[in-house]
N, C-alpha and C positions, 0 to 999 in steps of 0.2 A: 720722335714727335711729329706727328701726322702732319704734311703739308697740306696747307689750305690755299688755295687761290680766291681773290677776291671776284664776286660775280662780274662786277663792271670790267674787270681783266679780260675774264671767261667771255664774254660777251665782243668785246675788242676783238679776241683771237678769235672765233668763229666769225665775225665778219671778215676777216684781214684771210681768212680760206675760204671763204667764199669770193672774194676778190680774185685770190690765187688761180681756186677750179674757174671762175664763168671766163679768165682771161686765156688758160689753156684751151677751153672747148672754142673761142671765138678765134685764135690763131694756130691751131691745130690743124687748119687747113691748109695756110702757108707753106708748111712745111711740105706735107702730103703732097703738094700741088702737082709738083711734077708726075709725079705717078699719077694721081687723078687725071692730067691733063694728057698721059701719054693714053691711060687704058678708057677714058670717053673721049680723044679725038678733040679737044677743046683747043681754040684759038685763045691767046692772050687777051681779046678783048670780052670773048665768051667767059674765061678766068676771071677778069676784072667783074663782069658783071657777077659773075657767083661770089665774087666777094665781097660785091656791093648789097645782096639781095638781103645778108643779115641785118642791113641798116634801115630799110622802109618799116619794118613794124618795131624795130629799136627807135627811128625816130618816133612814130608817130605815138609809142609808147613811153616816152618819156614825161610830159604832161599827163597823160592819162594813168600812168603806170603811180607819178608824183601823187597824185591826187588819192588813187586805192590805197596808198600807203598810208599818207594823211589819214583816210576815212576809216579804213577798215584794220591799222597798223601794222606792222613790220612783221608778227609771227606768222599770220594768215600768207600773205601775200610773197613773202621770200620762200616759204615754204611751196607754194603752188608755182612760184615761178621757177622753183629748181626743179619740181617735177618735170614740167613742160621743157624747160634745157639739157635735161637728162635725156627725156624720151628723145629730142630732136637730134641731140648727137650721137646717140646708138642706131636711128633712123639713116644716119648718113652714111652708116659701115653697109647699109644693105640698098645704096644709091646704083641706078642702071643707065640714067643717061643726063643732060645738062637739066632737063625738066623736072628732074625729082631731086639732084642735087640742089638746083633753085629753091624747091618748096623745102627741104630738107632744112637750108640755111634761112629762110625765113621762119623755120617755127623755131627755129635757135633764137632769131632776134625778138621773135614773138614772147620768149621766155625771159630773157636778162633784160627785155624793156626797162621793165620796172626795179630793175636790180640795186641801181646805186642810189636813184632818188630816194628810196623806200631805207637803202641802209644809211643815209643822210637820216632820215626822221628817226630811225633807231638810236644814231649817235647822239641826236639832238638832245636827247633823255639820259641816255646813258655815257655821256663825257662830259667831264667840267668844262665851260666856256673857255676858259685859259687854255683848253689842250686840245682845240678842234683842229689845228692845223695839224699839231702831232695824228692826231687820230687818222684824218685825211690822209697825211703823206705816207703813215705806216702802211694804212689798207690799200692803198696804189701803188707803195713798196711790193706789196705781196702781189698785185696783180703783174707788176713787172717782171717779179721772179717769177712768174707764170709763164711769162713771155719768154723769161732768160733758157729756163729748164725745158719747154716744148718742145723745141727742134731737134736738141740729141735724143729727148724723151720719145717722141715720135718717130724719129727714124730709128731708134731700137726697136720698140714696139711693131714699126713697118718691116723690120728685118726679120722678127721673131712671129709677127702674127698676120702681117700685110697690113697695108693701110687702112683695110675694111677694119681688119679688127681693134686696132688700134682706137678706133671711134667707142668701140662697141665698151672696151675697156675702161676709158674715160668716160663714158653718161655711166656708166655702173658705180662710179665714184662719186659724182655728182648727185646721183640718188641717195646713197648715203648722207650725203653734206644733208640733204632737208629733211631727213628723219628726226638727224641728231638736234638740227635747229628748233623744228618744231616743238621738240620733247622738254629742251634746256630754256629757250628765249620766253621772256612775258614782256607785253607792251609797257607797262606799267613797273619801273623799279620796285617799287614796296612792295609788288606783289610777288615778287621773286622769294621763294625761301632762303636762299642764302644769301642774301645780300645785309651787309651791317650796317648800322646808324651811321656811323663814322661815312660810310659810301654816301648814305643818301643825304648827308648834310652837303656833301660838296658837289653835288649834280645841281643843275638848275631847277629852279619850282616848278608845277607844271601850272599852265593858265587854267582858269576855272571860267565859268560863265557857258551865255549861249554860242553854239559853234557858228560862224558867219561864211557866207558865200565866199569863195575866193574871187578876189578883187581882180580879176583876170587884165583889163587893161590898164591900170594901175602899174600893177605886177609886171606886167610885159613891157611897158613903160618902162620901167626900172631896169629891168634885167638885160635890154635888148644890147647893150653893150658889152655885157659879160659874154651873154651867147656869142656875140661877132668873136670878140675873144678867143673863146674857147671853140669856136669853131675851127679859128685859125690855128690854135695848138694842135685840134685833132686830125685836121689836114695831114700834118707831118706824122702824128700817132698813126693812123691808119695806112699810110704809108710804107712805114718801117713793118708794122705787123703784119701785112699782106702780102708784100713786095722784097721784103729785104734777102729772106731764102733764093729766091729764084734770081735776087739782082747779084749775089755771091756767084751762084751756080753759072748762071748765063754769061756776066760779065768778066767772069775770071774762068771761067770753063774748070769747076770745081765739080768733084761727086757731091751726092746727098748726104754723106758724113762730113767733109771738111764746108760745105756750105752750112750746113746746122751748128757746126761749133764756130764759126766766123760769126753766125747771127745771133747765137747765143751770149756770146762776149759782147757785143753790143748792146743786147736787150740786158745786161746784169750793169752797165753801166746804169740804165734807167732805174735798178732798183736803189741805186745810191742818191742819185736826184729827186727819188720822189721822198723818201727818208728826211735828207737835208730840205729840200724847200720847206716842207713841215715845220719842222723843228726851227730853223733859223726864220722863218715868218712869226713861230710864236714867241720866240724869242725877243725878235724886234718888237714884238706889241707887249710883251711883258716888260721890258728897258723903256719903251719910248708913252705907252700908252696911246698910241696914234692907230689907228687901223688901217686907216687909208695905206701910213708908211709901212706897216706890216705885210700887206697883202699886197700894193704895187710894186714897191722896190723888188723884191722879190721875184713877181710876174713878171716883169718887164727886163729884168737882168737874166731871166731863164729865156727870153726871146732872143735877146742881144746876142748872149752866148751862143747858142744856137745856131744862128747865123752868121757870127763868126767861124763859127767850128767848118761848118760848109763849105764857105768860101772857098780854102785851097783845092779841093775837087775839082775846082776848073782848070786846077795847073797839075795837079800829080794824077799818076794811075798805077803806081805803086798798091798791091793789095793790101800790106800792113797798114800803110799810111792813110787809104782810104779807111780802112776798117777801124783805125785809130777818130778818124775825123769823123765818121760816124757815132761811134762811141760816143765821144765830147758832145755831140749835137744832139742827141738822146737825152744823156746827162742834164744839160742845158733846160732842154725842151718839157723836161720830166720835172726840173726845181719849181714847176707853175703848178701841178696840181693839186699840191695841199693847201695853199693859197687860196686858189680858184674855186675849190670846193667850200672853201670855209668861206668866201662870198657870200654864198645864198643865205647862210644861217647869220652871217651879220646883218645883212641887207632885212632878211625878212622873216625872221625866228620865228612868227605864228605860223607861218607857211613853208616852212624850210624843204617839204618834202616837194611841193610844185615848183619851188623857185629853182629849186637844181634841180629838176626834170626841165624846165624852161631852158636854164643854161648848156645842160646835155644835149638839148635838140642841138647845140651848134657842134659838138661832136658827132652826133648820128647822122646831121647832113654833110658833113665831112666824110663820114664814112661809106655813104652814097657817091659823090664824087670824087673823093681824090682815086678808091681803086679802077673806077670806071676808067677817069682820064690818064691815069698811067698806064694802063694796058692799052688804050687807045692809040698813046703816045710812041709806047714801045713799036705795037705791030707798023704803025705809021713809019717812024724812024728809023727800026732797029738797034734805037740807042738807051740802054737800059739805065745809065747814069743821068739820062735828059732830065726825068721826075723827080730825082732827089735835087738837079739843081732850081727845076721850078718851084721847090717847096722854099727858097730864101726870099721869094718874092712874098710868101704868105705868111710868113714869120716876120717880115717888114710891118705889113699889116696887123699882126696880131700885136706887136710891142706896141705900136701909135694909138689902138683901140683901147689897149688897157687904161690909158689914160684918163678915158670917159668913164670908167665905172666909180661909182660913188659907194664904197661899203663900210663907210663912217656916216652916214645917213641913213638913220634907221627908216624903215617902211613904215610910214605913220598914217598915210591919207585913209588907208581902211578902217586902221584902229578906230580912230575918232567917230567914224560913222556906224559902225556894227559892232564895237565891243571884243572882247576876248573869245577865244575858242575853248571849247570844250576838250576834255582829255581825248587821247587817244582810245578806242576801246582797250581796257585791260582782260586780260585772260589768265 
């Protein structure tokens, strides 16, 4: 008997692969940083500037990209995003200076800026409402899987092809994903030739009517606590992604191979956290019917657990124990992902691409500030552990700000004024 996969499952799998690849292309520079720093003669502050370069266009394109995804549909948007970030990754292998490296990372941020908000738009119509936390948790788990395998993979590619060759290989993989996506995906599930009536019946109905303008003022007002909470999460994420391999290498005097292995171990804990957070949030929602409880309980527990996990670093200096504390901290922080990415769909389902872009501006802003502050602090003090200790204060703020989110209150101000939107263009 021929094995047949559901179209909805294939789409979710392709989004998982996209998250996986995008995070490889984001964090590969962290593993290659020691070789790049040596070859281009960069200080830690300059390296922090390079790390943050990705985030400037990434921040700008969160809302713009969310609007593009809402307006043109995920099929075209994610295809062209894939082409841009792939070429940016390949071009990184040919940089010759701080300036050209900065520009290549800018281009990567330009290409990836619209991906997650647009992916949320795709999930909005390709995922049952009761499985949103699972879908978000699973896709982000693949992102963390990308984080986890990147250090040893890039270390191996660097030994085999040099760090420059590793970027070229990874960029070619991204090009291939973009081609497969545009060939298979359709904005409208009903237009997909492999989808079944049973699958369509389980998906949320598409709204009809005139497409309203985005109610920016009211939407920003509703989303600011979500954005602040996600900024605090993002501060820790980008600190881990950019500086963790160098932290192990310089703080414990490890070589490239061993620092990559310890980093991979920490990132694998995030894979589990991403999946667990989404599943747990959905389970609470199904049992209680309480959206606020389902989203906030897991989010606050994640921030609290991450903070508690990092506290022992104040008193211990053993490599294994520090790695375990960092792994635990990353696990709890990643519990936040599934419920947080479900919140924009809970609050504003008609504007989920734009709303998720507004939320992800928080992480993008943290991606600018966190690497810069870390590099400056390390150059100023020579203390590689201090940025991780500073993270504890940010986690505390994130846990408190989560209580100001209102996922249980559907965004309705603009609904009464302008009506329902028309479907995203189908292809």
